[in-house]
C-alpha positions in Angstrom: 64.6 242.2 -143.7 64.2 245.5 -145.5 66.0 247.4 -148.1 65.3 250.5 -150.2 67.1 251.0 -153.5 66.9 254.6 -154.8 68.0 255.8 -158.2 70.2 258.8 -157.9 68.5 260.6 -160.7 69.2 261.7 -164.3 72.5 263.4 -163.5 73.8 260.2 -162.0 73.2 258.0 -165.0 72.4 254.5 -163.8 73.6 254.9 -160.2 71.5 253.6 -157.2 72.0 253.7 -153.5 70.7 250.8 -151.5 69.9 251.4 -147.8 69.3 248.4 -145.6 67.2 248.0 -142.6 70.3 247.5 -140.5 71.3 251.1 -141.3 74.0 250.6 -144.0 74.2 251.9 -147.5 76.0 250.9 -150.6 76.3 252.4 -154.1 75.5 250.3 -157.2 76.1 251.4 -160.7 76.0 250.1 -164.2 78.8 249.8 -166.8 79.4 252.9 -168.9 78.1 251.2 -172.0 74.8 250.8 -170.2 74.6 254.4 -169.0 76.5 254.0 -165.8 79.4 256.0 -164.5 81.3 253.1 -162.9 81.0 254.5 -159.4 79.8 251.4 -157.6 79.4 247.7 -157.6 77.3 246.2 -160.3 74.2 244.6 -158.9 75.3 241.1 -159.8 78.7 241.8 -158.3 76.8 242.5 -155.1 75.0 239.2 -155.3 78.4 237.4 -155.8 80.0 239.4 -152.9 77.0 238.6 -150.7 77.3 234.9 -151.4 81.0 234.9 -150.6 80.4 236.8 -147.4 77.6 234.5 -146.4 79.7 231.4 -146.9 82.9 232.8 -145.3 80.8 233.8 -142.3 79.5 230.3 -141.9 82.9 228.7 -142.3 84.5 230.9 -139.6 81.5 230.4 -137.3 81.5 226.6 -137.7 85.3 226.4 -137.1 85.1 228.6 -134.1 82.2 226.6 -132.6 84.4 223.5 -133.1 87.1 225.2 -131.1 89.5 225.3 -134.1 92.2 227.9 -133.9 91.1 229.9 -136.9 92.6 233.4 -137.3 91.7 234.3 -140.8 89.5 233.3 -143.7 89.0 234.7 -147.2 87.3 233.4 -150.2 87.8 234.3 -153.8 84.9 233.6 -156.1 85.0 233.2 -159.9 81.6 233.2 -161.6 80.3 232.6 -165.1 77.0 233.8 -166.3 74.5 232.8 -169.0 75.1 234.6 -172.3 71.4 235.5 -172.7 68.9 237.2 -170.5 68.3 236.6 -167.7 72.1 236.3 -167.3 72.0 234.1 -164.2 75.1 232.6 -162.7 75.8 229.2 -164.2 79.1 228.3 -162.5 80.8 229.7 -159.4 84.1 228.5 -158.0 84.9 229.3 -154.3 88.5 229.2 -153.3 88.9 229.5 -149.5 92.1 230.5 -147.7 91.9 229.6 -144.0 94.5 230.7 -141.6 95.2 229.4 -138.1 97.0 227.0 -135.9 96.8 223.2 -136.3 93.8 223.4 -138.6 92.6 220.1 -140.0 91.7 219.7 -143.6 88.7 217.5 -142.8 87.3 220.1 -140.4 87.6 222.9 -143.1 86.1 220.7 -145.8 83.2 219.9 -143.5 82.7 223.6 -142.6 82.6 224.5 -146.3 80.2 221.6 -147.1 77.9 222.6 -144.2 77.8 226.2 -145.4 77.1 225.1 -149.0 74.4 222.5 -148.2 72.8 223.7 -145.0 73.5 227.2 -143.8 74.4 229.7 -146.5 71.0 231.0 -147.8 72.7 232.9 -150.6 74.7 229.9 -152.0 71.7 227.6 -151.6 69.5 230.0 -153.7 72.2 230.5 -156.3 72.8 226.8 -156.4 69.4 226.5 -158.2 71.0 227.9 -161.4 74.7 227.6 -160.9 77.1 224.7 -160.5 79.2 225.4 -157.5 82.6 224.1 -156.8 85.0 224.7 -153.9 88.6 224.2 -152.9 90.7 225.5 -150.1 94.1 226.0 -148.7 95.3 226.1 -145.2 97.8 228.8 -144.1 99.6 227.7 -141.0 100.1 230.5 -138.6 103.4 230.7 -136.8 
């Protein structure tokens, strides 16, 4: 896996463009009080978003492999960080909303647990510094 992060220069304040080996790009920026212009995600927001994406990906894939009729999945994350540098994540709560037909709570709980404990590289790494909690709701599709 490769990634290049490039500072956009003095005129851009603290803005950076990350270009990945898969050919995608994203803008990151700092808060205005840190010299940023607020034109992109903060780097730690990217870490949080990546963790949510990694876990949601796993949950959907696990449910689909189990032949569950899943049609939607989103996860909201709320994170707390240490007050002093390095300001690592100390707590993250994941709230999943899984949509589909005849979904079973035990299957969703198992998919979330498998993601957290076995498959999601991001949450397993972040779990070294952060207490992670989860809950979910099922949205029955008509």
